[in-house]
N, C-alpha and C positions, 0 to 999 in steps of 0.2 A: 368413156372409156369402159371396156368391157368389164364383166363381170369379174374375171379370172384375174384382170390388171387389181381390181378393188382387194381380192382375197389375197394377192400377193404383198400388197400394200399393207394388208393388215395384220399379215403373219410376221412381216420384217419389222412392225411396231411393236408388236407384243414380243419378239424376241429380243430388242433392245430393252424395254421396260423390266422383260423378267433379268436380263444382268444387271439392270440399275439398279433391282431391288433387291439383290442378292448378297448382303455385307456380310454374312458368315464366309462367303469364299478367301480364303488369304491371299495376301497379294504375293503372288510368285516372284524371285529375286535370284539375280546370279552376277555372282562377283569372279571374275578371271585372273589368277595370279600366275606368271611365268617365269620360275626358278629355273637357271640352268645350273647343274651338277656340275661340280667339275673336281679331280684330283690326280694326284699322281703315286705309280707304285714306287718301287725301290729298285736299283741299279741289279741285273740277273744275268750270271753266265749262260751264254745260249750254247756257244761249242767251239771246239777246236781244230781244226781243218787243212787237211793240204788234199794238194791238187798237181799234177804233172803230167806235161803234154810231151811224151815222145818225139813224136813227129814234129813237132814245133821249134826241135833245135836238133837240125841233122849231124850225125854222130863224125860226118867228114869234116867238120867244120872246127870241132875241139880236139885237144888232146891234153892228156894227164901225167907230165912228167914223172908223176911218182908210180905211174901205172895201175893205180888205185883202182879208178873211175874206167869203166867199159863202156860206159853208156851216158848222153848227155840228152837232158830235155828241159824244156822252159816249164817251170812250177811256180808254186804257190802257196803259203800259208798263211793260215789267219784263225783271228780267235775274238767271236764275237759277243758281245754284252748288250741287252736291251734292257730299257726302261717306258715301260706304260702310262701314259696321259690321256685322261678320259674326260669329256665332255657331253652331257647330254642336256639339252633344251628339254623341258615339261613345261606341261601345265596343270594348275592346279585350280577348279572351277568349283565356288563355292555358292552353293543353293540353298535357297532357305526361303521362307515368309517374311516380310517385312513387315505384315502385320503383329506379328508374334513379338516383336521387341518393343514389348507393350509391359507396363507393370503388371507383379504376378502371375505373368504367363512365362513358358520355353520355348524359347526361337532353337530351332533345333536346324545347326548349319550341319549337311553335308558335303564333305568334301571330295573331290573326287580327281584322283591324280592319275595323268594320261604320259607316260615318258614320249619324248617326240625322237626324232631321228640324230639319235646320239653318233660318237665317232672315237673311237680310242688312238690316237697316235704313237706309234713305236717310235722311241729315239735310239738309232743305233750307233755302237760305237765298233769299229773294226780296225784291226791292228794285224800284223804278220811282214813277212818278207817274200820279196818276188824279185826270180832273176834266173840265175842258171844254176840247175841242179846236176848233180851226178846220182851214178848209182854202179856196184862193182859188177851188179848182175849184167845179165847181157839178153837178148831179145826186145820183143817191144814190151816197152814197159810202163805205158801211160797207166796212169791209177788214181784212183782218189779216194781219201778215207777220213773219217770225221770220229774223234772221242771230245770228251769234257777235256782231254788237256793232251799235250804232246802227240798227236794225232800221227801217222806214218804209213809208208806202204811203198812194197819194193826196194826196202832200204837205199831210197832216194834222200839225200843229204844235200842242203845248199852249197855253193860253193861262194866262192871269194866274190864270184861276178853275181851279187845278189845283193838288192837295195831293202832296209828296212821302210815300212809302208805302215803311214797310221801315225795316230789313230785317223781315221777318217769318220768322220758323222752322215750321218743319213736319217731320215724319218719317214714314215709312211704313214698315212693316215687311213684307217680301216673303219668302215662304216659297222657303228655296232649301238645298238639300243639296248639301253641296261634292263633287263629282267629283274621283275619283281621274283618274290619267295614262292607264288602260286603258278609260275610258270617256269617250262624245262630251261636247263641251262643253254646260255647262248655261243654259236659258233660262229665267231665274225671272221669271214676270211678274205686274201687276197695276195696279189704276187708279186713282191717287189725285186727289182734288179738294183744293183749299188753295184755302179761302176769305182773299180779298187786301183788299177793302174792303166795307163797306157802308154807309151814312150817309144822312142827309135831306139833299138839296143845294136851297140856295136857299129855304128853309121851305115849298118845296113839292114838291119831287120826290123821292122814295126810290129810292136808288141803291146797288147791290152788282155784286161783280165776284171771281169765281170762277177759278182756274188748273186745268184739268184736265190730268193728265199721264198716259199710259198706259205706265207703266213696264217696260223690258225690260233686265235685268241679264245679260251673258252672261258667265260663269265658266271658264276651262280651270284645273285644277289642277295642282302640280309632285307632288304625291304628298306623304304624312306619312313625314317622317324624325324620328329618334328615336336615342340612345344608352344600348345597355343597359347597365345596373350590378349585376352579382350579386357578393354579399358572403355569406361564411360565418363568422358571428361567431365570432371569436377566431383565425380560420384563415387558410389564405396567399390572397394577393392573387388573381382573377381575372380574367384580361385584359377590358377592356372589346369591345363590337361595335357598330359601326352597322348601324341596321335600317331598310330603304327598304319601304314601303307602297308597291308600283305594282300597274298591272293593275287590273281591274275589283273594286268592292265585292261580295261580303267579300274583302278582300285577305290575305293569307298569307303570313308571311315564317317560316322557320325558322332554329332559334336552338339548334346544341348548345352544349353547356356539360361539357366534360370535367370529372370529378369528381377531384381530385388524393386519392393515399390517404394523403396528410398532414393532410389537412381532418380536423376534431375530430369524431369520431362522435355524433352527438345534437343537433349545433349546426344549426341554422334555415339553411338557403338564401335570401336574402330578393333578390326580384329588381323592380328598376325599370328603367321606361322615363321617361328622362331625356329633356331640349332637347327636347321635341317641338313638332314645327313644320309648317306647310303654307302655301302660298304662292300665293292666285291671281293668276296673270300669264298671259295679260291677263286683266285684268276690266274690261268695258265695260258704259257707259250707253248703252241704244238707246231711243226711244219718239217718240210724237204728243204733241205739243204744241197745247193748245186753250184758249179762255178762256170762260165764260161769263158773258154783259153781264144783267144784270137790271136796269131802271127804270119807276116808274110816277110819275104826275103829273095831279091833277085827273080822276081816273078813267080816264087813258090810259096807256098803257105796253105792256110786255113784256120779253121775256128773247132772246139770242140764243146762241147756240152755236156759235164757230167751229168751219168744219171743221179740221182740223189745219193749226194755222199750221207747222207746218215738222216733219219726222221727224229728229230726231237720229241719228245714227248713230257709234259709236264714240268716244265719251267715256271719257277714261281715267281707272278708278275706281281702278287700282292701283298697283303690287303691294299687294294685302293681304296683308300677312305676318300668319297667324296662330300661335297660341304654346295651350298647353293645360300644365296644372300638371302635375308630377311624378309619378307613379304607383309605386305599390309594393305586391306582395303577398308574402306568405308560404309557396314552394314545397312547405315541409316539411323535415325532419332529415335529415341526412346519415347514410347506414345503413351500415355495417360490408360489408367484401368477403364474399362467401362463398364464392366459385371460387379454388379451391386453385392454387398454382403447378403448373406441369409443370414436372417435373425429367427432365433428359438427363444420364443419367449419358457419354454420348461412349464412344469405344472402338471397337474390343477393344484390350484392353491387354496388354500383356508387357513383360518386364524380365529383367534379373537380377540376382541376390542380392544386396545391400549396397550398389547402385547408386538414388538416387533414380528412380521413375518420376513422370512428369506425368500429369495428368489435366485433362480439359478438360469441366465443366460449362454452357459458354457458350453452348449451345444451349438451354438452360432457357429457360424464360418465366414471367411474372408478369403480370396485367391491372395490377398495382401496381408492374410494375416489381422490380428486383434489387438496387436502391440500399441499401433497407432492409431488405432479407431477410434471415434466417439462413442461411447455408450449410455444412453440415457431412458430411464423409464418414468413414462407419464402414467399417473393415477388418477383416477377418475375424482377422488377427494379433493385437486388440485396440488398434492402433492409430486415431487419429483426426486427421482435418484440415480447414481451413476455407477459405471462399472458392471462386472459381469455376475458379482453375486453379492447385490447391495442388501440392505433392509429396509421394510417402510411400517409403519404404526398406523393405522387406521382407529379413528378415535369416536368410533359408532357401530354398531351393527348393521348388515347389509351385503348385498352383492355389487361388486366394486369393478368396473374395467380397466384397461390398461392399453398402453401401447409400449412395446421394446424398438427403438431406434437405433440401428446402428451406422453410421456415418465413416466412410472409409476416407484416406488421405487426399483422392482425387474428388472427391463428393459426392460419392455414389451411394444411396442411402437403402437400408432392408429394415423393413419394419415388419412386427410381430403380434396379434393383440394377446389379450389374455384375461379373464376373469378371476376376482379373489372373494370367496366367501368368508365372510366375519361372523362371529357366532356373538351372540349377547352375552355378557355377564354382570350379575346383580351388583348394586353398588355396596360399600363397604360402611355399613353404619358403627357410628363412635357414640357410645352414652353418655361419654365423659366421666371423671371422676365420682367416687362414691361423696355424698354431700349429706349435713343433718341440721334439724330445725326443731323447735319446739312444736307442738300439736297446733295446729291451726295457724301456724305462719308460713306466707307462702314459701315453696323452696323453687330456686332458680335451677332449672335442669339445661344444663348449657351441651346439647350434643350436637354431631355433624355427621356428614356423609362423603364420600368419594366414590365417584364412578370412574370405573377402568377406562369409557371411553369418555374423554373429556366432553364431544361434544353433545353429550346427555345430561352434563352437571346443571346445566340451569335447569333443566326439568324434572329435577328429582323431586317425590312427593313426599314429606315426613308425617307420623302418627306416635302419639306418646299414651302408651299404657301404665298407670302409674300405681298399679301394684295394689291398690286400696278398694277396689271395687266401682270406685268413681267412672263415670262415662270415659273412653278415650277422646283424647284432644287431637286434631288434625291441623294442619298449617306448617310453619318451622319448623328447622331441627331443635330449636330452644322454645321451653315452655317454663311455666310457671305453676304450682298445685300446693296449696294449701291441706295438709294432713290432718282429719278429725280425730286423730288419738294418738297416745305414744305408740312406736311399735319399729321395728324394725322392714321395709319394705320394699320390692324389685320394682324398678322404674324399665321397662324397655322401651327403646325408639327402634321406629321400624323407619327403612328408606326405600322406595321402590321408584324403578325407572319406567319410562313409558312403554315397554314392554312386560310391563309389570311384573319384573323379577326384583325380588325384597332383601335385603338383608338387615339383620338386628342387629343390637346391641344392648346388655342391661346394663344398668347402676345402681347401687343401693343408698336405699335413703334410711337415715337415724332419725325417728321423729321421737324427742324426749319429752317428760312432765315438764309444765312449768312450774316456777315455784311459786310461795304464794308469803304473806306477810299478814300476822293478825297484829289488831291493834285494840288493848281494854281501851275503850272509853266512855263506861261508865264512871260513876262517883266515887270518889277517893276517902270518905268518911261518913259516919252516922253513930247515931244514939243507939244502946243495947235495945234489944228486942225489939226492933222495927225494920218493918218490911223494906227491902233494897232492891232496886232496880240494876242489874247489871247487862253492860250491854260492850259488843264488841264488833271488830269492822272485819274481814276478811277481803285482801284483793292478790290481785297473780302479778309477775314479773311486767305484764304488759299495759300495768293500772285498772284491769277490768276488777269488778268484783265478782268475789268468787260464791254465788247461790246456792240452796239445797246442801249444805256442807253442815255438818253437827261442830259444834263449839262448846268446849266444857270448859265452866267456869269453876274455879277454884277459889275460895276465900276462908283464908284459915282452913281450918280442918271441915267446913262445910265446902258440897260441890254441887252443882246443878249444871244442864245443857240446854243449848236450844240450837234449833236449825237457823243458817243465812237465809235470809230473805233475796230478792232480786236485786236490791242495793249490797249485797254481801253482809248484813247486820244480822247479827242473833243478838236476841233481848231476852234475860231470864231473871224473875223476880223471887229474892230468897228473904225468908225472916232472920233476922240476925238472932244466933242462940249464945254467942260467946261471949266473954267476960271484956272489959276495957282493956283496950294494949292495940297496939300496931302490929298490922298482921299484911302479909303478902295477899291482893289480890291477882288473879292469872285468868286469861283467857285463851286455851288453847287447841290446833285446828291439826286433827293426825294427819292429813293428806289422805289420797289415794291415787285411783290408776290415772289421771290425768294431774294430778298437782301434788307438788312437795308439801308435808305439814309443816306450820309454824305456830308460834306463841306469843305469846306478852304478856306484861306484870308490870305492875306497880304496886304502892303501898297504900293502904287501906286501915284508918284510924277508926276505933269503935270507942266512943266515951262521947261525955258532955261536952 
């Protein structure tokens, strides 16, 4: 095999592959409709006419007893009416791309009207008189005349030897194609001969009469109008559209039809042209009217065709309103959409942890619209949201990614990616309510903290500053601390997240004095002038000895003081200088910054 044959086969193969791999080419389709337009005009008066052949009735054969008639002739009078009936086959070629009958697309149907070879049928009705006419005039009086009515010439009048004729009906079909508005008015012409009368007269004369019409039908068209009806079986309604074919033949009209995405896939799009109509206005009749008269008797005779008796003009045959049966074709099935939605995730997005972030996908689009589309937002924290304008809360700081996914009703999917930067917020600390206690008694401080990002809540760290100069304590949100002295202290709780963003809160701790109890523990009697050792013990409300505090003893008028030891016991010796009798012995602790004072007393007897 030569190299040229190899090259030819290769070129052929490449051509086939190229056509096979060209899915974007729309599949052209054609449907042909064949409406036949027909309609009738109204009956119209054409003319009144008279024609007399002087030579056809030799004067030697006839006499008038009254002496009025001097000349004899064979004549005819007639009146003509006409009605037009028009029939015109046509074709309407609907061309379109079948692949555009698809969800979300517009199929553009181009209808091209081509009128075929039509014909106008003129239905005539002729009536009149035929026979022997007479005239008082003399000479060669053959004549003819026409008028709208009562036509006459050379004073010819019918005699009693005339016959009534008609009505005689006849028709003539004239080739005539209906013109469109962009075309010149159409003149459709033909010659029609209508035999009116033929008979043997007076047993010796053979006579015939014919009417000759040179016909012209002058028509101007309004154009073809129709209402397009498109229906998808079991689908949503499609708005009707009026179509007007104007211009010249062939006349084309574009008819775009939007295919809703709710139309059922696989159901056929039925396309109908209804109410097809055409009107010829004006439609007029013009032409020449003639008679042909023929007669013979005893071997003598002849024929006479008149000149145009009248040139009729503008007899109104219209309007001729024409219509055609409704036409319907099947354009083919509705196809599923193959164009994926365009997803637009918007952005850039930023926010803070714990607060909803608003997202905007409204710039997305689909040939099927987004009303019935599935719109889903996927976030890298595992969250999912729906709709074009959702919100999503991120529970920790960081940079997150996501994807917007839009799926239309035919399963086509469009996606778009996005990022979200979430800033950190410090936790909110709560040191709890104000508390109080005596000094030296542990105080329970019950605090808490809440991080805006719940992901970081388990990882918060806490520390307490008790406000008394003691070292801070770290650990949980709650702590216990004993204050060494009365006073009002401010305790501060600090809570920090892993990013070292901290929040603080304070509470007040009111520390009060301890109460004390002083009890006299010495003797209750003694002889006068004796040395007596007085003792007392001071303890606080916790049962602890109050050491190093001054206790004042009073016995009657005598007073002495002593300082408590580590056991809270004070001891002092006094020499009695008072007379016999009963006295009160008392031990008093005045109190100080840490303790509330107290005293105790008993009865002391001096005497033998």
